[in-house]
C-alpha positions in Angstrom: -101.5 -39.9 77.9 -99.9 -40.9 81.1 -101.0 -43.0 84.1 -102.2 -40.0 86.0 -104.5 -38.9 83.2 -106.0 -42.3 82.8 -106.6 -42.6 86.5 -108.3 -39.2 86.5 -110.6 -40.3 83.6 -111.6 -43.4 85.5 -112.3 -41.4 88.7 -114.4 -38.9 86.7 -116.4 -41.8 85.1 -116.9 -43.4 88.5 -118.2 -40.2 90.0 -120.4 -39.5 87.0 -118.5 -36.4 85.9 -117.8 -37.8 82.5 -119.8 -40.1 80.2 -118.6 -43.4 78.6 -118.7 -41.8 75.1 -116.5 -39.0 76.2 -113.9 -41.4 77.5 -114.0 -43.4 74.3 -113.5 -40.1 72.4 -110.4 -39.3 74.4 -109.0 -42.8 73.9 -109.9 -43.3 70.3 -106.3 -42.6 69.2 -104.9 -45.1 71.7 -102.5 -46.9 71.5 -101.2 -45.4 68.3 -102.4 -43.0 65.6 -102.0 -44.0 62.0 -101.7 -40.8 59.8 -100.5 -42.7 56.7 -96.8 -41.8 56.5 -96.3 -42.1 60.3 -97.8 -44.1 63.1 -97.6 -42.0 66.3 -97.1 -44.1 69.4 -99.5 -42.4 71.8 -99.0 -45.1 74.4 -95.2 -44.6 74.8 -95.5 -42.1 77.7 -97.6 -44.7 79.6 -95.4 -47.6 78.7 -92.0 -46.0 79.0 -92.4 -42.9 81.1 -91.3 -40.6 78.2 -93.1 -39.8 75.0 -92.2 -40.7 71.4 -89.6 -38.2 70.0 -89.8 -36.8 66.5 -86.5 -37.3 64.7 -86.6 -34.4 62.2 -83.7 -35.3 60.0 -85.0 -36.9 56.8 -88.6 -35.7 57.3 -90.2 -32.9 55.4 -91.4 -29.8 57.2 -95.0 -30.7 56.2 -94.6 -34.2 57.7 -93.3 -32.7 61.0 -96.1 -30.2 61.2 -98.8 -32.9 60.6 -97.2 -35.1 63.3 -97.1 -32.2 65.8 -100.7 -31.2 65.1 -101.9 -34.7 65.8 -99.8 -35.0 69.0 -101.4 -31.7 70.2 -104.9 -33.0 69.3 -104.3 -36.1 71.5 -102.9 -34.1 74.4 -99.3 -35.4 73.9 -96.0 -33.7 74.6 -94.0 -32.5 71.7 -90.2 -33.3 71.6 -88.2 -33.1 68.4 -84.5 -33.7 67.8 -82.2 -32.7 64.9 -84.4 -29.6 64.4 -83.5 -26.2 63.0 -85.0 -22.7 63.6 -87.3 -23.0 60.6 -88.9 -26.1 62.1 -89.1 -24.4 65.5 -91.0 -21.5 64.1 -93.5 -23.9 62.5 -94.0 -26.0 65.6 -94.3 -22.9 67.8 -97.3 -21.8 65.8 -98.9 -25.2 66.5 -97.9 -25.2 70.2 -96.6 -21.9 71.6 -95.3 -23.6 74.8 -92.3 -25.2 73.1 -88.8 -24.0 73.5 -85.8 -24.3 71.1 -82.5 -25.5 72.5 -80.5 -24.3 69.6 -77.1 -25.9 70.4 -78.8 -29.2 71.0 -81.1 -28.8 68.0 -84.0 -29.9 70.2 -87.5 -28.5 70.3 -89.5 -29.5 73.4 -92.0 -28.7 76.1 -90.4 -28.8 79.5 -91.7 -31.4 82.0 -91.9 -28.6 84.6 -90.9 -31.3 87.2 -88.5 -30.6 90.0 -85.2 -32.1 89.2 -83.3 -34.0 91.9 -80.7 -31.9 93.8 -78.7 -34.9 95.0 -77.8 -37.3 92.2 -76.7 -35.8 88.9 -75.7 -36.7 85.4 -72.4 -35.3 84.3 -71.7 -34.5 80.7 -68.0 -34.4 79.9 -66.7 -33.3 76.4 -63.3 -33.7 74.9 -63.4 -30.5 72.8 -65.6 -27.5 72.1 -66.6 -29.0 68.7 -68.2 -31.9 70.6 -70.6 -29.6 72.5 -73.6 -29.9 70.1 -73.7 -33.7 70.5 -73.1 -33.3 74.3 -75.9 -30.8 74.5 -78.3 -33.1 72.8 -77.5 -35.7 75.5 -77.7 -33.1 78.3 -81.0 -31.6 77.3 -82.7 -35.0 76.9 -81.5 -36.0 80.3 -82.9 -32.7 81.7 -86.2 -33.2 79.9 -86.4 -36.6 81.6 -86.2 -34.9 85.0 -82.6 -35.2 85.9 -80.1 -32.7 87.3 -77.4 -32.3 84.7 -73.9 -30.8 85.2 -71.5 -30.0 82.4 -67.7 -30.2 82.0 -66.6 -29.2 78.5 -63.3 -29.0 76.6 -61.2 -31.2 78.9 -59.8 -33.6 76.4 -56.7 -35.7 76.5 -54.5 -33.1 74.6 -54.5 -31.2 77.9 -55.2 -33.8 80.6 -54.6 -31.3 83.5 -57.9 -29.6 82.5 -59.7 -32.8 83.4 -57.8 -33.5 86.6 -58.6 -30.0 87.9 -62.2 -31.1 88.2 -61.8 -34.4 90.0 -64.5 -33.6 92.6 -67.3 -33.1 90.2 -66.2 -36.2 88.3 -66.2 -38.5 91.3 -69.4 -37.2 92.8 -71.5 -37.7 89.6 -74.0 -40.6 89.7 -73.6 -41.4 86.0 -71.3 -39.8 83.4 -71.7 -39.3 79.6 -68.2 -38.8 78.1 -68.3 -37.2 74.7 -65.3 -37.2 72.3 -64.4 -37.2 68.6 -60.9 -37.5 67.0 -59.4 -40.7 68.5 -62.0 -40.9 71.3 -59.7 -41.7 74.2 -61.4 -39.6 76.9 -63.9 -42.1 78.2 -61.1 -44.6 78.9 -59.2 -42.0 80.9 -62.3 -41.0 82.9 -63.1 -44.7 83.4 -59.8 -45.1 85.2 -60.7 -42.3 87.7 -64.4 -42.9 88.7 -66.4 -45.8 90.2 -69.7 -44.8 88.5 -71.2 -46.0 85.1 -69.9 -44.2 82.0 -71.7 -43.9 78.7 -69.2 -43.2 76.0 -70.5 -41.1 73.2 -68.4 -40.9 70.1 -68.8 -37.9 67.7 -68.0 -37.5 64.0 -65.6 -34.6 64.9 -62.2 -35.2 63.4 -59.9 -35.3 60.4 -60.2 -37.8 57.5 -58.8 -40.9 59.4 -61.4 -40.3 62.0 -63.8 -41.8 59.4 -66.7 -39.7 60.6 -66.5 -41.0 64.1 -65.7 -44.6 63.4 -62.2 -44.3 64.9 -63.6 -42.8 68.1 -66.3 -45.5 68.3 -63.7 -48.3 68.0 -61.4 -46.8 70.6 -64.3 -46.5 73.0 -65.4 -50.1 72.3 -61.8 -51.3 73.0 -61.3 -49.3 76.2 -59.4 -51.3 78.9 -61.1 -49.3 81.6 -64.2 -51.2 83.0 -67.6 -49.7 83.5 -68.0 -48.2 80.1 -70.8 -48.7 77.7 -70.9 -47.2 74.2 -73.7 -45.7 72.1 -73.6 -44.9 68.4 -71.8 -42.0 66.7 -73.4 -38.7 67.5 -76.3 -40.4 69.3 -76.7 -37.8 72.0 -80.4 -38.7 72.4 -79.6 -42.3 73.2 -76.8 -41.4 75.7 -79.1 -38.9 77.5 -81.9 -41.4 77.7 -79.8 -44.2 79.0 -78.1 -41.9 81.6 -81.6 -41.0 82.9 -82.6 -44.6 83.2 -79.4 -45.3 85.2 -79.7 -42.2 87.4 -83.3 -43.1 88.4 -82.9 -46.8 89.1 -83.3 -46.4 92.9 -85.9 -43.7 92.8 -89.1 -44.4 94.8 
């Protein structure tokens, strides 16, 4: 439930279109809904401007289904990350409006809001293998109402590929730079642009990459200013933060 829906309820009550008991029925699961194994934060859309997201990894299909059914019952918006096609088919039976962003492993109902044509979030990836994590970040930023541009496979092993796209780099309002292996790309981009960069390390790499730890440490130790770092493979966190930055001056 968001601010507009609450305001509508109050107006309907004021005009006599709805009774007090009907409002209480609609608000009975507010602010959260305890279903035993999970406590669904129904107030998050109102409090944060974006609903609670279901992190599917580690949850059973039955648990995910029960959460989605309750979200639907309370009029919430379903968004699930780290999801597979099997989970998508189950959720689609509950709420047919959802779509599956396969590369990003995200199931979601689109906001259906017009995205800004001026300011944009740019997702830059070092290699093709980083794209799934990059797409998680990109799709989340789009679901939050942002225009998102993508520049993939422009890592430091062939730096000319990056420099060929200097215009899109310098015109972005905020950048998410995704890299595995040694994770050097955010530092390079940080030396080229004057906008905030969210460095997103991935677990892509050989053994000494330590499942993304080497990329994470490189990004944390970057000498280029203006770089903040999220956790390994945390595309959701990067996309969310990029959206907050991109919308700071929106009226």
